[in-house]
Backbone and ligand atoms as CSV (ligand in chain L), in Angstrom:
chain,resi,resn,atom,element,x,y,z
A,1,MET,N,N,108.324,77.201,123.530
A,1,MET,CA,C,108.720,78.041,122.333
A,1,MET,C,C,108.558,77.141,121.164
A,2,ASP,N,N,107.808,77.600,120.149
A,2,ASP,CA,C,107.769,76.787,118.869
A,2,ASP,C,C,108.857,77.254,117.982
A,3,ARG,N,N,108.903,76.588,116.790
A,3,ARG,CA,C,110.000,76.856,115.801
A,3,ARG,C,C,110.079,78.342,115.332
A,4,ILE,N,N,108.850,78.930,115.141
A,4,ILE,CA,C,108.825,80.302,114.710
A,4,ILE,C,C,109.360,81.253,115.799
A,5,GLU,N,N,109.015,81.000,116.949
A,5,GLU,CA,C,109.484,81.789,118.125
A,5,GLU,C,C,110.941,81.665,118.254
A,6,GLU,N,N,111.420,80.417,118.043
A,6,GLU,CA,C,112.879,80.105,118.076
A,6,GLU,C,C,113.637,80.937,117.118
A,7,ILE,N,N,113.085,80.999,115.946
A,7,ILE,CA,C,113.748,81.770,114.797
A,7,ILE,C,C,113.814,83.198,115.119
A,8,ILE,N,N,112.679,83.751,115.655
A,8,ILE,CA,C,112.681,85.189,116.040
A,8,ILE,C,C,113.673,85.424,117.166
A,9,ALA,N,N,113.701,84.517,118.122
A,9,ALA,CA,C,114.637,84.725,119.254
A,9,ALA,C,C,116.076,84.615,118.780
A,10,LEU,N,N,116.364,83.764,117.773
A,10,LEU,CA,C,117.762,83.669,117.257
A,10,LEU,C,C,118.107,85.038,116.635
A,11,MET,N,N,117.207,85.610,115.911
A,11,MET,CA,C,117.455,86.954,115.250
A,11,MET,C,C,117.674,88.041,116.275
A,12,THR,N,N,116.855,88.073,117.350
A,12,THR,CA,C,116.883,89.220,118.240
A,12,THR,C,C,117.976,89.042,119.303
A,13,THR,N,N,118.589,87.929,119.466
A,13,THR,CA,C,119.712,87.723,120.381
A,13,THR,C,C,120.999,87.639,119.643
A,14,ARG,N,N,121.275,86.539,118.980
A,14,ARG,CA,C,122.504,86.357,118.202
A,14,ARG,C,C,122.625,87.297,117.016
A,15,GLY,N,N,121.387,87.845,116.514
A,15,GLY,CA,C,121.474,88.696,115.414
A,15,GLY,C,C,122.005,90.052,115.719
A,16,GLY,N,N,122.231,90.321,116.986
A,16,GLY,CA,C,122.720,91.650,117.405
A,16,GLY,C,C,124.229,91.813,117.164
A,17,GLN,N,N,124.886,90.704,116.651
A,17,GLN,CA,C,126.298,90.847,116.357
A,17,GLN,C,C,126.441,91.544,114.995
A,18,TRP,N,N,127.580,92.051,114.825
A,18,TRP,CA,C,127.872,92.833,113.567
A,18,TRP,C,C,127.752,91.916,112.373
A,19,TYR,N,N,127.263,92.477,111.279
A,19,TYR,CA,C,127.184,91.756,110.066
A,19,TYR,C,C,128.559,91.753,109.348
A,20,GLY,N,N,129.381,90.893,109.722
A,20,GLY,CA,C,130.757,90.754,109.240
A,20,GLY,C,C,131.469,92.146,109.212
A,21,ARG,N,N,131.944,92.579,108.069
A,21,ARG,CA,C,132.673,93.841,107.984
A,21,ARG,C,C,131.747,94.976,107.641
A,22,GLU,N,N,130.439,94.773,107.557
A,22,GLU,CA,C,129.511,95.917,107.211
A,22,GLU,C,C,129.249,96.686,108.496
A,23,ALA,N,N,128.723,97.885,108.357
A,23,ALA,CA,C,128.444,98.822,109.496
A,23,ALA,C,C,127.263,98.685,110.187
A,24,ILE,N,N,126.584,97.503,110.031
A,24,ILE,CA,C,125.295,97.255,110.676
A,24,ILE,C,C,125.290,95.848,111.334
A,25,THR,N,N,124.285,95.626,112.147
A,25,THR,CA,C,124.173,94.272,112.725
A,25,THR,C,C,123.446,93.266,111.759
A,26,LEU,N,N,123.600,92.062,112.020
A,26,LEU,CA,C,122.940,91.074,111.126
A,26,LEU,C,C,121.375,91.221,111.251
A,27,GLU,N,N,120.899,91.526,112.445
A,27,GLU,CA,C,119.449,91.747,112.604
A,27,GLU,C,C,119.000,92.889,111.791
A,28,GLN,N,N,119.761,94.037,111.755
A,28,GLN,CA,C,119.352,95.158,111.044
A,28,GLN,C,C,119.381,94.913,109.602
A,29,HIS,N,N,120.420,94.141,109.121
A,29,HIS,CA,C,120.602,93.786,107.711
A,29,HIS,C,C,119.376,92.989,107.287
A,30,SER,N,N,119.007,92.035,108.129
A,30,SER,CA,C,117.855,91.080,107.780
A,30,SER,C,C,116.467,91.921,107.732
A,31,LEU,N,N,116.369,92.877,108.730
A,31,LEU,CA,C,115.138,93.653,108.660
A,31,LEU,C,C,115.070,94.545,107.468
A,32,GLN,N,N,116.239,95.093,107.114
A,32,GLN,CA,C,116.278,96.069,105.922
A,32,GLN,C,C,115.992,95.279,104.742
A,33,SER,N,N,116.490,94.026,104.575
A,33,SER,CA,C,116.224,93.171,103.467
A,33,SER,C,C,114.763,92.869,103.246
A,34,ALA,N,N,114.097,92.615,104.414
A,34,ALA,CA,C,112.612,92.310,104.381
A,34,ALA,C,C,111.824,93.535,103.998
A,35,ARG,N,N,112.275,94.688,104.525
A,35,ARG,CA,C,111.559,95.933,104.142
A,35,ARG,C,C,111.692,96.286,102.711
A,36,LEU,N,N,112.866,96.079,102.111
A,36,LEU,CA,C,113.060,96.312,100.648
A,36,LEU,C,C,112.091,95.422,99.809
A,37,ALA,N,N,111.986,94.104,100.305
A,37,ALA,CA,C,111.090,93.175,99.709
A,37,ALA,C,C,109.634,93.614,99.756
A,38,GLU,N,N,109.253,94.156,100.906
A,38,GLU,CA,C,107.863,94.663,101.091
A,38,GLU,C,C,107.633,95.908,100.201
A,39,LEU,N,N,108.617,96.763,100.125
A,39,LEU,CA,C,108.441,98.005,99.315
A,39,LEU,C,C,108.271,97.660,97.829
A,40,GLU,N,N,108.848,96.495,97.381
A,40,GLU,CA,C,108.782,96.064,96.018
A,40,GLU,C,C,107.487,95.256,95.815
A,41,GLY,N,N,106.681,95.031,96.857
A,41,GLY,CA,C,105.514,94.207,96.747
A,41,GLY,C,C,105.772,92.773,96.534
A,42,ALA,N,N,106.840,92.285,97.051
A,42,ALA,CA,C,107.122,90.882,96.910
A,42,ALA,C,C,106.025,89.993,97.680
A,43,PRO,N,N,105.844,88.734,97.231
A,43,PRO,CA,C,104.854,87.924,97.907
A,43,PRO,C,C,105.369,87.519,99.276
A,44,PRO,N,N,104.466,87.091,100.240
A,44,PRO,CA,C,104.885,86.806,101.579
A,44,PRO,C,C,106.049,85.846,101.716
A,45,ALA,N,N,106.112,84.744,100.968
A,45,ALA,CA,C,107.187,83.810,101.054
A,45,ALA,C,C,108.549,84.486,100.786
A,46,LEU,N,N,108.523,85.470,99.843
A,46,LEU,CA,C,109.836,86.069,99.513
A,46,LEU,C,C,110.184,87.136,100.501
A,47,VAL,N,N,109.199,87.787,101.194
A,47,VAL,CA,C,109.516,88.683,102.229
A,47,VAL,C,C,110.170,87.874,103.365
A,48,ALA,N,N,109.603,86.676,103.628
A,48,ALA,CA,C,110.184,85.862,104.726
A,48,ALA,C,C,111.631,85.417,104.348
A,49,ALA,N,N,111.672,85.030,103.020
A,49,ALA,CA,C,113.079,84.670,102.597
A,49,ALA,C,C,114.081,85.833,102.825
A,50,ALA,N,N,113.667,87.018,102.491
A,50,ALA,CA,C,114.593,88.198,102.686
A,50,ALA,C,C,114.894,88.305,104.143
A,51,LEU,N,N,113.894,88.186,105.027
A,51,LEU,CA,C,114.188,88.323,106.482
A,51,LEU,C,C,115.086,87.235,107.028
A,52,LEU,N,N,114.927,86.097,106.506
A,52,LEU,CA,C,115.684,84.904,107.060
A,52,LEU,C,C,116.875,84.462,106.260
A,53,HIS,N,N,117.322,85.185,105.194
A,53,HIS,CA,C,118.277,84.625,104.249
A,53,HIS,C,C,119.651,84.438,104.896
A,54,ASP,N,N,119.965,85.188,105.954
A,54,ASP,CA,C,121.275,85.006,106.586
A,54,ASP,C,C,121.289,84.265,107.895
A,55,ILE,N,N,120.172,83.620,108.150
A,55,ILE,CA,C,120.019,82.989,109.527
A,55,ILE,C,C,121.025,81.821,109.614
A,56,GLY,N,N,121.522,81.283,108.454
A,56,GLY,CA,C,122.502,80.305,108.458
A,56,GLY,C,C,123.793,80.654,109.111
A,57,HIS,N,N,124.164,82.052,109.074
A,57,HIS,CA,C,125.371,82.485,109.820
A,57,HIS,C,C,125.069,82.325,111.338
A,58,LEU,N,N,123.868,82.383,111.822
A,58,LEU,CA,C,123.655,82.251,113.205
A,58,LEU,C,C,123.529,80.797,113.558
A,59,LEU,N,N,122.971,79.936,112.666
A,59,LEU,CA,C,122.887,78.574,112.935
A,59,LEU,C,C,124.262,77.796,112.790
A,60,ALA,N,N,125.110,78.435,112.027
A,60,ALA,CA,C,126.422,77.863,111.796
A,60,ALA,C,C,127.390,78.073,112.997
A,61,LYS,N,N,126.948,78.979,113.860
A,61,LYS,CA,C,127.797,79.281,115.002
A,61,LYS,C,C,129.144,79.712,114.660
A,62,ALA,N,N,129.326,80.146,113.464
A,62,ALA,CA,C,130.587,80.579,113.005
A,62,ALA,C,C,130.686,82.118,113.043
A,63,ASP,N,N,131.853,82.711,112.661
A,63,ASP,CA,C,132.035,84.069,112.565
A,63,ASP,C,C,130.879,84.556,111.608
A,64,THR,N,N,130.289,85.789,111.993
A,64,THR,CA,C,129.085,86.247,111.319
A,64,THR,C,C,129.380,86.875,109.969
A,65,GLY,N,N,128.510,86.660,109.032
A,65,GLY,CA,C,128.410,87.526,107.865
A,65,GLY,C,C,129.672,87.442,106.991
A,66,GLU,N,N,130.056,88.575,106.473
A,66,GLU,CA,C,130.997,88.580,105.433
A,66,GLU,C,C,132.400,88.899,105.954
A,67,GLY,N,N,132.599,88.817,107.178
A,67,GLY,CA,C,134.006,89.089,107.698
A,67,GLY,C,C,134.711,87.738,107.918
A,68,GLN,N,N,134.062,86.719,107.621
A,68,GLN,CA,C,134.636,85.378,107.894
A,68,GLN,C,C,135.937,85.074,106.993
A,69,ALA,N,N,136.736,84.173,107.542
A,69,ALA,CA,C,137.950,83.820,106.791
A,69,ALA,C,C,137.644,82.630,105.838
A,70,ARG,N,N,136.641,81.861,106.079
A,70,ARG,CA,C,136.249,80.718,105.229
A,70,ARG,C,C,134.784,80.902,104.904
A,71,ASP,N,N,134.294,80.248,103.814
A,71,ASP,CA,C,132.889,80.188,103.500
A,71,ASP,C,C,132.218,79.268,104.440
A,72,ASP,N,N,131.230,79.738,105.244
A,72,ASP,CA,C,130.503,78.831,106.142
A,72,ASP,C,C,129.291,78.183,105.565
A,73,ARG,N,N,129.142,78.253,104.190
A,73,ARG,CA,C,127.937,77.618,103.418
A,73,ARG,C,C,126.638,77.970,104.220
A,74,HIS,N,N,126.485,79.260,104.586
A,74,HIS,CA,C,125.297,79.598,105.421
A,74,HIS,C,C,124.039,79.526,104.591
A,75,GLU,N,N,124.115,79.560,103.297
A,75,GLU,CA,C,122.889,79.434,102.483
A,75,GLU,C,C,122.313,78.021,102.524
A,76,ALA,N,N,123.231,77.001,102.514
A,76,ALA,CA,C,122.749,75.603,102.558
A,76,ALA,C,C,122.303,75.251,104.003
A,77,ILE,N,N,122.914,75.752,105.012
A,77,ILE,CA,C,122.546,75.592,106.382
A,77,ILE,C,C,121.141,76.145,106.649
A,78,ALA,N,N,120.890,77.405,106.206
A,78,ALA,CA,C,119.618,78.081,106.389
A,78,ALA,C,C,118.577,77.254,105.613
A,79,ALA,N,N,118.867,76.918,104.331
A,79,ALA,CA,C,117.833,76.291,103.494
A,79,ALA,C,C,117.337,74.944,104.003
A,80,GLY,N,N,118.322,74.169,104.530
A,80,GLY,CA,C,118.000,72.881,105.052
A,80,GLY,C,C,117.071,72.945,106.339
A,81,TYR,N,N,117.387,73.969,107.172
A,81,TYR,CA,C,116.629,74.208,108.374
A,81,TYR,C,C,115.196,74.727,108.010
A,82,LEU,N,N,115.235,75.731,107.144
A,82,LEU,CA,C,113.952,76.447,106.887
A,82,LEU,C,C,113.024,75.527,105.983
A,83,ALA,N,N,113.496,74.638,105.140
A,83,ALA,CA,C,112.703,73.863,104.228
A,83,ALA,C,C,111.723,72.992,105.169
A,84,ARG,N,N,112.128,72.514,106.331
A,84,ARG,CA,C,111.343,71.797,107.180
A,84,ARG,C,C,110.292,72.642,107.901
A,85,VAL,N,N,110.450,73.918,107.997
A,85,VAL,CA,C,109.578,74.810,108.671
A,85,VAL,C,C,108.606,75.310,107.710
A,86,PHE,N,N,109.054,75.826,106.534
A,86,PHE,CA,C,108.204,76.657,105.586
A,86,PHE,C,C,108.084,76.067,104.238
A,87,GLY,N,N,108.895,75.170,103.734
A,87,GLY,CA,C,108.779,74.740,102.425
A,87,GLY,C,C,109.609,75.446,101.459
A,88,PRO,N,N,109.556,75.089,100.154
A,88,PRO,CA,C,110.573,75.596,99.182
A,88,PRO,C,C,110.381,77.136,98.793
A,89,GLY,N,N,109.240,77.706,98.960
A,89,GLY,CA,C,109.042,79.093,98.531
A,89,GLY,C,C,109.935,79.975,99.344
A,90,VAL,N,N,110.171,79.616,100.650
A,90,VAL,CA,C,111.064,80.418,101.426
A,90,VAL,C,C,112.493,79.795,101.351
A,91,ALA,N,N,112.657,78.545,101.404
A,91,ALA,CA,C,114.003,77.948,101.524
A,91,ALA,C,C,114.775,78.107,100.302
A,92,GLU,N,N,114.175,77.803,99.073
A,92,GLU,CA,C,114.903,77.785,97.827
A,92,GLU,C,C,115.590,79.123,97.433
A,93,PRO,N,N,114.937,80.240,97.443
A,93,PRO,CA,C,115.610,81.449,97.116
A,93,PRO,C,C,116.814,81.701,98.082
A,94,ILE,N,N,116.687,81.316,99.291
A,94,ILE,CA,C,117.749,81.403,100.279
A,94,ILE,C,C,118.888,80.525,99.861
A,95,ARG,N,N,118.533,79.298,99.544
A,95,ARG,CA,C,119.651,78.313,99.117
A,95,ARG,C,C,120.455,78.880,97.904
A,96,LEU,N,N,119.766,79.621,97.077
A,96,LEU,CA,C,120.411,80.038,95.841
A,96,LEU,C,C,120.918,81.542,95.860
A,97,HIS,N,N,120.819,82.187,97.052
A,97,HIS,CA,C,121.192,83.639,97.093
A,97,HIS,C,C,122.666,83.888,96.981
A,98,VAL,N,N,123.485,82.941,97.302
A,98,VAL,CA,C,124.908,83.130,97.125
A,98,VAL,C,C,125.275,82.881,95.633
A,99,ASP,N,N,124.668,81.883,95.016
A,99,ASP,CA,C,124.884,81.560,93.647
A,99,ASP,C,C,124.351,82.703,92.746
A,100,ALA,N,N,123.279,83.344,93.272
A,100,ALA,CA,C,122.728,84.519,92.540
A,100,ALA,C,C,123.771,85.688,92.484
A,101,LYS,N,N,124.496,85.881,93.441
A,101,LYS,CA,C,125.588,86.831,93.455
A,101,LYS,C,C,126.679,86.397,92.470
A,102,ARG,N,N,127.001,85.138,92.456
A,102,ARG,CA,C,127.991,84.595,91.521
A,102,ARG,C,C,127.513,84.673,90.100
A,103,TYR,N,N,126.163,84.515,89.903
A,103,TYR,CA,C,125.529,84.623,88.586
A,103,TYR,C,C,125.541,86.081,88.123
A,104,LEU,N,N,125.101,86.997,88.909
A,104,LEU,CA,C,125.068,88.427,88.553
A,104,LEU,C,C,126.528,89.018,88.260
A,105,SER,N,N,127.490,88.434,89.050
A,105,SER,CA,C,128.861,88.841,88.839
A,105,SER,C,C,129.310,88.443,87.482
A,106,ALA,N,N,128.753,87.316,87.020
A,106,ALA,CA,C,129.250,86.862,85.670
A,106,ALA,C,C,128.446,87.453,84.455
A,107,THR,N,N,127.278,87.858,84.763
A,107,THR,CA,C,126.347,88.229,83.665
A,107,THR,C,C,125.991,89.666,83.566
A,108,GLU,N,N,126.053,90.444,84.647
A,108,GLU,CA,C,125.552,91.801,84.655
A,108,GLU,C,C,126.733,92.838,84.755
A,109,PRO,N,N,126.942,93.560,83.558
A,109,PRO,CA,C,128.106,94.516,83.663
A,109,PRO,C,C,127.872,95.488,84.861
A,110,GLY,N,N,128.853,95.753,85.567
A,110,GLY,CA,C,128.820,96.766,86.577
A,110,GLY,C,C,128.414,96.198,88.001
A,111,TYR,N,N,127.803,94.969,87.952
A,111,TYR,CA,C,127.318,94.430,89.259
A,111,TYR,C,C,128.397,94.286,90.227
A,112,ARG,N,N,129.515,93.651,89.885
A,112,ARG,CA,C,130.536,93.310,90.733
A,112,ARG,C,C,131.135,94.636,91.328
A,113,ALA,N,N,131.320,95.651,90.420
A,113,ALA,CA,C,131.993,96.917,90.897
A,113,ALA,C,C,131.086,97.652,91.939
A,114,ALA,N,N,129.797,97.347,91.949
A,114,ALA,CA,C,128.935,98.070,92.877
A,114,ALA,C,C,128.795,97.346,94.263
A,115,LEU,N,N,129.404,96.125,94.355
A,115,LEU,CA,C,129.280,95.388,95.662
A,115,LEU,C,C,130.132,96.054,96.694
A,116,SER,N,N,129.788,95.903,97.899
A,116,SER,CA,C,130.611,96.396,99.081
A,116,SER,C,C,131.888,95.631,99.077
A,117,PRO,N,N,132.945,96.246,99.663
A,117,PRO,CA,C,134.275,95.508,99.685
A,117,PRO,C,C,134.142,94.138,100.467
A,118,ALA,N,N,133.365,94.108,101.522
A,118,ALA,CA,C,133.123,92.816,102.277
A,118,ALA,C,C,132.413,91.794,101.337
A,119,SER,N,N,131.566,92.245,100.474
A,119,SER,CA,C,130.835,91.360,99.631
A,119,SER,C,C,131.711,90.864,98.466
A,120,VAL,N,N,132.595,91.646,98.047
A,120,VAL,CA,C,133.575,91.254,97.030
A,120,VAL,C,C,134.555,90.161,97.575
A,121,ARG,N,N,134.866,90.419,98.860
A,121,ARG,CA,C,135.738,89.452,99.554
A,121,ARG,C,C,135.004,88.056,99.678
A,122,SER,N,N,133.861,88.129,100.159
A,122,SER,CA,C,133.118,86.792,100.400
A,122,SER,C,C,132.918,86.170,99.005
A,123,LEU,N,N,132.713,86.905,97.940
A,123,LEU,CA,C,132.490,86.339,96.604
A,123,LEU,C,C,133.694,85.506,96.234
A,124,GLY,N,N,134.852,85.901,96.575
A,124,GLY,CA,C,136.078,85.084,96.265
A,124,GLY,C,C,136.071,83.793,97.099
A,125,LEU,N,N,135.671,83.891,98.367
A,125,LEU,CA,C,135.530,82.711,99.191
A,125,LEU,C,C,134.521,81.733,98.705
A,126,GLN,N,N,133.477,82.275,98.075
A,126,GLN,CA,C,132.340,81.469,97.658
A,126,GLN,C,C,132.523,80.833,96.212
A,127,GLY,N,N,133.742,81.138,95.634
A,127,GLY,CA,C,133.993,80.553,94.341
A,127,GLY,C,C,134.014,81.433,93.197
A,128,GLY,N,N,133.749,82.836,93.455
A,128,GLY,CA,C,133.832,83.829,92.357
A,128,GLY,C,C,132.692,83.790,91.379
A,129,ALA,N,N,132.776,84.540,90.263
A,129,ALA,CA,C,131.776,84.500,89.269
A,129,ALA,C,C,131.540,83.159,88.693
A,130,LEU,N,N,130.275,82.839,88.310
A,130,LEU,CA,C,129.992,81.478,87.671
A,130,LEU,C,C,130.564,81.493,86.272
A,131,ALA,N,N,131.039,80.354,85.811
A,131,ALA,CA,C,131.442,80.164,84.477
A,131,ALA,C,C,130.196,80.118,83.550
A,132,PRO,N,N,130.309,80.358,82.261
A,132,PRO,CA,C,129.130,80.463,81.437
A,132,PRO,C,C,128.195,79.273,81.515
A,133,GLY,N,N,128.691,78.013,81.475
A,133,GLY,CA,C,127.784,76.909,81.611
A,133,GLY,C,C,127.081,76.839,82.987
A,134,GLU,N,N,127.852,77.255,84.040
A,134,GLU,CA,C,127.274,77.293,85.395
A,134,GLU,C,C,126.122,78.319,85.414
A,135,ALA,N,N,126.297,79.480,84.800
A,135,ALA,CA,C,125.352,80.500,84.819
A,135,ALA,C,C,124.080,79.995,84.166
A,136,ASP,N,N,124.222,79.301,83.038
A,136,ASP,CA,C,122.998,78.786,82.386
A,136,ASP,C,C,122.262,77.758,83.289
A,137,ALA,N,N,123.025,76.976,83.964
A,137,ALA,CA,C,122.393,75.911,84.919
A,137,ALA,C,C,121.679,76.634,86.039
A,138,PHE,N,N,122.339,77.755,86.481
A,138,PHE,CA,C,121.749,78.448,87.655
A,138,PHE,C,C,120.395,79.018,87.191
A,139,ARG,N,N,120.377,79.663,86.025
A,139,ARG,CA,C,119.171,80.401,85.571
A,139,ARG,C,C,117.977,79.405,85.344
A,140,ALA,N,N,118.322,78.141,85.033
A,140,ALA,CA,C,117.319,77.111,84.709
A,140,ALA,C,C,116.629,76.605,85.943
A,141,GLN,N,N,117.157,76.894,87.211
A,141,GLN,CA,C,116.526,76.356,88.336
A,141,GLN,C,C,115.202,77.199,88.679
A,142,PRO,N,N,114.156,76.448,89.159
A,142,PRO,CA,C,112.823,77.055,89.341
A,142,PRO,C,C,112.822,78.348,90.196
A,143,HIS,N,N,113.676,78.476,91.196
A,143,HIS,CA,C,113.585,79.609,92.081
A,143,HIS,C,C,114.760,80.598,91.778
A,144,ALA,N,N,115.380,80.527,90.681
A,144,ALA,CA,C,116.484,81.382,90.332
A,144,ALA,C,C,116.083,82.869,90.287
A,145,ALA,N,N,114.957,83.154,89.704
A,145,ALA,CA,C,114.426,84.531,89.532
A,145,ALA,C,C,114.221,85.145,90.898
A,146,ASP,N,N,113.571,84.424,91.845
A,146,ASP,CA,C,113.377,84.888,93.206
A,146,ASP,C,C,114.650,85.043,93.932
A,147,ALA,N,N,115.651,84.170,93.644
A,147,ALA,CA,C,116.931,84.307,94.405
A,147,ALA,C,C,117.650,85.612,93.876
A,148,ILE,N,N,117.506,85.965,92.680
A,148,ILE,CA,C,118.136,87.159,92.151
A,148,ILE,C,C,117.478,88.402,92.754
A,149,ARG,N,N,116.111,88.396,92.852
A,149,ARG,CA,C,115.451,89.465,93.519
A,149,ARG,C,C,115.913,89.603,94.990
A,150,LEU,N,N,116.016,88.476,95.691
A,150,LEU,CA,C,116.503,88.512,97.027
A,150,LEU,C,C,117.939,88.994,97.125
A,151,ARG,N,N,118.744,88.627,96.178
A,151,ARG,CA,C,120.190,89.043,96.140
A,151,ARG,C,C,120.248,90.564,96.072
A,152,ARG,N,N,119.422,91.214,95.315
A,152,ARG,CA,C,119.511,92.676,95.152
A,152,ARG,C,C,119.101,93.418,96.476
A,153,TRP,N,N,118.080,92.886,97.114
A,153,TRP,CA,C,117.704,93.451,98.432
A,153,TRP,C,C,118.863,93.287,99.367
A,154,ASP,N,N,119.454,92.088,99.421
A,154,ASP,CA,C,120.525,91.761,100.253
A,154,ASP,C,C,121.716,92.739,100.064
A,155,ASP,N,N,121.967,92.975,98.774
A,155,ASP,CA,C,123.165,93.936,98.463
A,155,ASP,C,C,122.854,95.307,98.955
A,156,HIS,N,N,121.612,95.810,98.928
A,156,HIS,CA,C,121.267,97.152,99.293
A,156,HIS,C,C,120.838,97.323,100.792
A,157,ALA,N,N,120.818,96.280,101.550
A,157,ALA,CA,C,120.345,96.326,102.935
A,157,ALA,C,C,121.479,96.478,103.932
A,158,LYS,N,N,122.340,97.453,103.624
A,158,LYS,CA,C,123.531,97.672,104.483
A,158,LYS,C,C,123.690,99.098,104.840
A,159,ASP,N,N,122.591,99.778,105.010
A,159,ASP,CA,C,122.545,101.187,105.207
A,159,ASP,C,C,122.469,101.539,106.739
A,160,PRO,N,N,123.471,101.996,107.419
A,160,PRO,CA,C,123.429,102.201,108.904
A,160,PRO,C,C,122.414,103.262,109.329
A,161,THR,N,N,121.914,104.055,108.328
A,161,THR,CA,C,121.041,105.225,108.767
A,161,THR,C,C,119.538,104.760,108.670
A,162,VAL,N,N,119.228,103.618,108.081
A,162,VAL,CA,C,117.896,103.200,107.870
A,162,VAL,C,C,117.225,102.697,109.132
A,163,LYS,N,N,116.114,103.168,109.516
A,163,LYS,CA,C,115.384,102.712,110.635
A,163,LYS,C,C,114.378,101.595,110.306
A,164,THR,N,N,114.348,100.482,111.055
A,164,THR,CA,C,113.515,99.393,110.783
A,164,THR,C,C,112.660,99.114,112.023
A,165,GLY,N,N,111.665,98.176,111.797
A,165,GLY,CA,C,110.854,97.641,112.957
A,165,GLY,C,C,111.627,96.561,113.693
A,166,SER,N,N,110.929,95.661,114.234
A,166,SER,CA,C,111.423,94.546,114.982
A,166,SER,C,C,111.222,93.264,114.255
A,167,ALA,N,N,111.940,92.243,114.556
A,167,ALA,CA,C,111.758,90.917,113.982
A,167,ALA,C,C,110.422,90.368,114.440
A,168,HIS,N,N,109.952,90.782,115.648
A,168,HIS,CA,C,108.628,90.359,116.126
A,168,HIS,C,C,107.531,90.736,115.282
A,169,ASP,N,N,107.693,91.875,114.541
A,169,ASP,CA,C,106.600,92.336,113.554
A,169,ASP,C,C,106.327,91.266,112.535
A,170,TYR,N,N,107.209,90.406,112.303
A,170,TYR,CA,C,106.980,89.396,111.253
A,170,TYR,C,C,106.500,88.077,111.749
A,171,LEU,N,N,106.149,88.014,113.060
A,171,LEU,CA,C,105.615,86.792,113.592
A,171,LEU,C,C,104.355,86.280,112.887
A,172,PRO,N,N,103.353,87.222,112.638
A,172,PRO,CA,C,102.084,86.740,111.944
A,172,PRO,C,C,102.400,86.209,110.496
A,173,LEU,N,N,103.354,86.933,109.837
A,173,LEU,CA,C,103.716,86.528,108.454
A,173,LEU,C,C,104.305,85.098,108.487
A,174,LEU,N,N,105.277,84.953,109.353
A,174,LEU,CA,C,105.951,83.642,109.423
A,174,LEU,C,C,105.083,82.515,109.863
A,175,ARG,N,N,104.142,82.840,110.779
A,175,ARG,CA,C,103.181,81.810,111.215
A,175,ARG,C,C,102.281,81.366,110.044
A,176,SER,N,N,101.872,82.384,109.242
A,176,SER,CA,C,100.902,82.072,108.175
A,176,SER,C,C,101.597,81.178,107.112
A,177,LEU,N,N,102.938,81.226,107.025
A,177,LEU,CA,C,103.757,80.476,106.016
A,177,LEU,C,C,104.190,79.164,106.528
A,178,ALA,N,N,104.116,78.917,107.831
A,178,ALA,CA,C,104.720,77.714,108.431
A,178,ALA,C,C,103.838,76.501,108.046
A,179,ARG,N,N,104.529,75.411,107.847
A,179,ARG,CA,C,103.777,74.167,107.489
A,179,ARG,C,C,103.172,73.640,108.729
A,180,ARG,N,N,101.927,73.056,108.552
A,180,ARG,CA,C,101.170,72.548,109.617
A,180,ARG,C,C,101.794,71.193,110.099
A,181,GLY,N,N,101.645,70.935,111.377
A,181,GLY,CA,C,102.061,69.645,111.915
A,181,GLY,C,C,103.537,69.510,112.176
L,1,FE2,FE,FE,122.743,89.097,103.488
C-alpha cells in the first residue's frame, strides 16, 4: 500500500466515526467539503485540501472532530504529514484552516453567529477570534486566501442529507498531485 492508498484507507475506515458533535461522519464531512470545492471550480490542489483538511483528527488518534475537550492541533498534524506527500498547495491551506475561522470570526460580521454550536465551541478551544494585529499577519500569508475558501466549504459541509461519492473516487486526483520519489 502506498501513501495515497494509506490516506484513502484512513478515511474509509477511521473516517467512519462521527464528526465530533455534528450529525455526520468525518468521512461524509470530508467528501462534502471536496464536493463544494469542485462545485466552485477550485483547482485540484484545493479540492484535495478540502478532502483531507481534517485527516489530522484521524492521525492524532484523539477524539474526533469538534466534540473534543482539548484542541488536538489537527491542522498542524495534517499539514506536517501532507507536506511530505503533496507539497504546500495542499498542506498550507490545511495548516491555516483553523486560523481562517479565527480570522473570519474577527473580521466578518455575522460569521461567528452562523457557525454550528460545535464549531463555536472548538473556536474557544482554538484561541477564539484573532486580535487585529494577528488578523493582519494571517492575511499576509501566501495561502491565506485559499485557507479562507477551504474554511467556508468546511463550515457548510455538515448536511446529513447530502449524498456524496466515495473517497476512492479521488484516488486519481491525489495521485496526480503526489510528489514523485
Ligand atoms: Fe472540517
